[in-house]
N, C-alpha and C positions, 0 to 999 in steps of 0.2 A: 075151574081151569083159569086161575089168575095169578099163579105164583111164577116166580122167575128162577131159573137155574143158571148159575154162572160156573163155568168150567175152566180150569187151568190144567195144562198137561205137563209143563216143565218150566221152572223159573230159577235155574242154577242153584237148586237146593235151598231156596228161600221160601218162607211162608209168604203167600202171594199178596202183595200190595195191589196187584191188578184185579184181584177178586174183592179184597176188603174195602178198597176205596169206592168202587161203584156200588157195592152192597149198601154202604152208608147212604148214598144218594138215593138209591131205589127204595130203601126202607123209609126214608124221609118223605118219599112220594106216595107211600102207602102200600108198597109191594111186600109180599112175603117172599123172602129170598133164601134159596138153598145154595150152598157152596160145595163144589167138588174139586179138590186138588188131587189130580191123578198122579202127581209125582210121588205121593206117599200113601194114597188110598185107591182102592179098586173102584172102578166105574159102577155107579148105582143106576141101573136102568129104570127102576121103578119110579124114581122121583122125576124123571123127564117125560114120562108118558102122558101126563096131563098138564104140562107146563104151558103157559101162555107165551112166554119169551124164554129162549135159551141163548145165552151168550157164551162164546168160546174165546178165551183170551190168548193172543199170539204175540208175545213181546219179542220173540227172537226166532231164528231159523229152525233150531231143533224143535221148539214148541210147535211151530207151524207144520213141520213134517209129522209130528205126533198127533196133530189135530185131524189129519186125513181120515184115519179109520173111525175116529169119534164122530166126525160129521156124517159119514155114511150111516153109522148106526143111529144117530139122532133122527135122521129123516125117516128111517124105517120104523123107529119106535113111536114117533109122534109126527104125523103128516100135517097136523093143524098148527103146530107151533111156528112162531116166527123165529128163525135161527139167525143170529147176528154174530159175526166174527169181528172182534175189535182188538186194537193194539197196534204196535209199530209195524208189524209185518202184514197186517190185513190189507191196507190200500195197495201195496206193491204186488200183491198176489190175488187181487180181487177176482179176476176172471176164473182162475183155477179154483178158488174157494167157493164161488157160485156153482161151478160144475159139480162140486161135492155136496151141494145142498144148502149153502148159505143164502139167505135172503138179503141181508143188509151187511154192509162193510163200514166200520167206523174206525177212524184213525185220529192221531193227535190227542187232544184233550177230550176224551170219549165219554166222561161221566154225564155231562149235560145231554149229550146226544142219546145216550142209553135211556135216560129218564124221559126224554121227549118221545122216543120210540115206544116205551112202556105206556105212557099216557095215551098215545094215539091208539094203541092196541086195546086199552081199557075202554076208550070211547067207542070204538068199533064194536066191541063185545056187548056193550050196554045199549047199542043202538043210537048213539049220539054222534057218530062219525063213520066215515067210510073205512073199510079195511085198508091199512097202510100198505103201500107197495114197498118192495125192497128199495133201499136207499144207500147211497155212498156219500159219506160225510167225512171230510178231514177238517176238523175244527182246531184252529190255533188261537181261539179266543181265551182271554184271561178268566179263569174261574176262581171263585171263592171256595177253597177246598173245605170239605168236612173231615172230621176225624174218621179214619177208616174203621169199619165195623168188622172185627175179626171173629165174631161169634160164628161158631160152626166150623171153623178151620181146625185142622189137627194141631196139637200142642207144639210149641217151639222145639221141644226135645226130639220131635220126629224129623227135623230138618238138619241141614249141615251145621256143624259146630266150628268153633275156632280152636285150633290146636296151638297152645301157647309155647313159649320158649322152654318152659319146664316140662313139656310133654303132657300137661293137663288139657282138658277140654272145657270150653265155655259155651253156654247156650247162646245162640245168636238170634237176634231180631233183625228186622229189615224195614227200611222206610225210604222215602224219596223226598229230597228238598227242592228238586227242580226236574224238569223234563226238557228234552230237546238239547240242542247245542248250537252255539253261535259260530262254529267252525264248519268247514265244508270239505273235510277229508274225503277223497274220491271213493274210497272203498267202504265208507261207513253207512250202515243201514238207516241211521237217524236222518241223514241229509235228504233223501227223497221225500220224506214226510215233513220235516221241520224247515228245510231250506235255509239253514243258518239262523234260525230263531230258537229261543228257549223260553220256558215259562217257569216261574218260581212257585213253589208251594208255600203258602204263608207260614210264618214261624210258629204260631200257636198250634195249628193242626199237626205240624211235624212233632213238636214237643209233646203234645197230648198223645200222639200215636206211640212215641217212645215210652212215655209213662205207663201206658197200658201194657206194653210189652215187657217192661221191667217188672210190673206187677205179676205178669204171667211167667216170670222166670228168666227173662233175657239178662245176660251178663255182658253182652257185646252187641253193638249195632253195626250193620252194614248199611252205608248210604249208597243207594243204587243209581244215583245221578250219573248220566253219561260223562259229565265233567263237574266235579264238586266246586271247581273254581271258575265256572262260567259266571257266577255271581259271588265273588269272594267275600264281600262285606256281609251279604245275607247268610252265607254258609258259616262264616266265623261267628256271627251272632248266635246261631243255633248251637254250635258246639261249645261256645263259651258258657251259655246258659245251661246246657246239658251237663257240663263238667261241674258247674257250681251246685247243681241239684243232685247229681249222681257221680261223685268224685271217683268211685271205684269202677265205673262203667267204661269200657274201652270201645273203640270204633275203628272202622276202616273206610277208605274213600277211594274213588277213581279220579285221577287228575292227569291231564295232558302233559307231556314233556314240556311243551311250550309254556304252559301255565306254571309249572314248577320252577322254570327259570325266571319267568316274569314276576312271580310272587314269592320269590325265595325268602323274603322277609317274614312270610307267614308260616313257613315250615316249622320253626321252633314252637310257634303257637299251636300247631296241630299236635305236636308231641306233648306239649304242656296240658292240653285239654283232653288227652286220653287216646289219641290216634296211635295205633300200633302197626298199621299196614297201609301202604299206598300202592294201588294198582295203577300202572300206566301203560298205554299202548305204544311201546317202542316200535314195534312192527318189523323193523329191519335195521341192519348195521351197514347197509350200502346206501350211499347218498343218492345214487341214480334211482333206486327203487323208492326211497323216501320222497324224492321229487315227483315221481309218477303218481304216488299215492296222495300227494299234496298235504303231507303231514306238517309242514312248516317247522320242522326241526331237522337237525343233522345228526350223523353218527357221533360226532364229537360231543353233542349235547348230552348223550347218555353218560359219558364220563363225568360231566359237570353235575348233573342231578344226582348221580350215584354218590358223589362226594357230599352234596348237600344233605341227603338223607342219612348217610352214614355218620356224618358229623353230629347229628342230633339223636341218633339211635333209632331211626324209624326203619322198619322192615320194608323191603322193596319187592313188589310182585310184577315183574315185567311181562308183557304179552307180546307175541310176535306173529306175523304172517310169514312163516318160514318158507313156504313154497309159492312162488308167483311165476307168471310167464317169463320173468326176467331173471329168475334164479338159475345159477349155473352150478355145476358140481364143485368147482373151486370156490364159488361164492358161498355155498352151503358149508363147506369146510371152514371158510373164514368166519362164518357165523358161529360155529362151534368153538373155534379158537378164541374169538372175542369173548364168549361166555366164560371160557376158562381163564383168559387173561384178566378179566374184570372180576374174577372170583364170584360169578353168579350161579355156579352149578347148584348150590344148595337153595337158591332163590327161585329158579325157573321151574314151574310146574311142567313135568315131562310131556304133557300133551302139547305144549307149545312147540316142541320139535317137529310136530306133524301137521300143524295147521296149514291148510291150503287156501289160497285166495278164493273168495266167493264173489261172484259177479251176479247180483240179483237184478231183477227188473227195476229199471229206474236208476241204477247205479251211475254215479258221475264218472266211473271208469269208461262208460260207453261214449264219453266225449272224446276219448283218445282214438285217433285213426288206427294206431297200432293194435288197440284192443278190439276194435270193430272188425278188423281183418283177421283176428285170431280166433274169435269165439264162434261157436255154433249156435243154432236156433235155441231159444229158451226151452228148457226142459221143465215142464210143470211139476213133475214128480220130485226132481232135485231142487226145484225152486231157484234155479240159477241157469246162467249160460255156461254150458260146458266149454272147456278149453284144454289144450294140450301144450306142454312146454315144447319149444322148438327142438330141444334135445331130449329124445325119449329116455335117455339114461336118468334124467332128473325125475321124470314121472315114475320110473321104476324104483328109484331111491325113495320117493315119497311113499310108495306102497310098502316098501321094506320097513321104513321108519314107523309108519302107521301101525302095521301089524306088530312090530317090536314093542312099541309103547303100550299097546293094548295088552299084549301078553305079559309084559313086565309089571304093569299095574295089577293085573290079576294075581300075579305071583308075589305081590307085595314087596318088590324090590325097592330099595331106597333111591333117592335122586342121583346119587353118585354112581350107583350101579347102572341105572338106566342111561345116564349120560355116557358112561364108558361103552355100553353096548351100541348106542347111537353113533358114537365116535368110530368104533371099529367098523360098523356097517358102512359108514360114509367113506372112510379111507380105503376100505376094501373095494368099494365101487370105483374109487379113483385109481385103483391099481396099486395101492401101497401095501406094505407088509401086513398081512391079516393079524399079526401079533402086536401091531402098533396100538399102544394104549395112551390115553391122555396122562400127563404128569399131574396127578392130583396132590402130590406132596406139597405143592406151593399153596394149597388152600388152607385156611384156618382150620383148627380142630373142628371136626364134624359136630354141628349143633342143630337143634330144631329151631327153625325160624317161624315166627307167627304165620299161620296159614289157615285158610278155610278148607274144611275136609271135602268140599265139592270143588273140583277143578274148574277154572274159568274156561268154559267150553260151550260156546253158544252156536257154533256152526257145524255140529257133528251129525253123523248118522245116528239115529236113535239106537240105543243099546237094547239087548234082549231084556235086561232088567227093567228098563224104562217102559218097554212095550208090554210087559207082563201086566201092568195095571190097567191097560186099555181094553 
């Protein structure tokens, strides 16, 4: 009983860096490590029954929700194992996760802490130390990263792919060049843990990780940094060397609107080195909402960065928080009108029309008096503070849009069809003619834009398909 099991439930369709990175560290410490990625594989109860340490990775809200049934099963299957929950969402949900059976909670730069926990458990088992008690550690120390060990993970072909402009698919790998963020957006889950700090992953481990994924069939790389331009010099060194070595390899990144404006001179270099898609958290087209979220950009900035990206031919993947306590029916209609006016219909993943503001424990939104008077007590099952819009019609519209988007995606409707249905539903709620349709004739000829086949959706209710593996 000395092996370690690391489990991931969901990571946006990516092969899990959060399993592969600590696996390398634990193996270097002498551990036998078994990886279970439940996003694409069924839960294997046999391998956890005699494990010394079980780690459950929770990098986002949906993953944490999906970890609940797993934690309950783990404690029933192995009462002697030390169960650790680690990742971004672990510290902010510590009490709830302990109630489900977790012994330790690790956040921030978790690799060294996992190794320390494993060594303490080995010493206790061999009689050279006391049995370690549960611990809570949020480490922001600078680590010398190892190359992630992806042995035992399902092949890259099992995960989300890139759909190209020509309708072909490319196998996608995933890595991280940095963690954390130097910004303090009020609604962001990174902020309660990192508090405006970020840590880079050294260049050589990043490149070596990409090399091993290319050897395993990767044709495209997703950089999962919360913001690829937190350290622009570091990031551009990586993609420059990457392009020199693998000129046919494409990649995508996530960058703040603010950083796209500030580092506009680097956008052509992104395109030149193989970037095909930039995700950015626009969040709203209303300046009052952006101010409350402390996004440090304006609605007008969207026009500016859109031109910058279009001028060099980079695809744009905007994300939004469409429903907030400050959303009104006319405001939501204006949101749709802006998407149409800026010719974003083909670029917006339909799920973005239904995203509702999440207020987790520790959120900077709780600094606002108007939020504290609006929310209800923390709901441990939802992992958030419930809230209602002052206008019940807005909450009803949200439910309508949410169900519409789910049904439309199951029916494989394209983005223009879904947008039209969302438009009709919205203007019907406003009391407009139910036959009112958006004028899509102004849009360019319908084309496929580069996009990942797994939608950007980290704060959703787990689907039946996701829960089937658990």
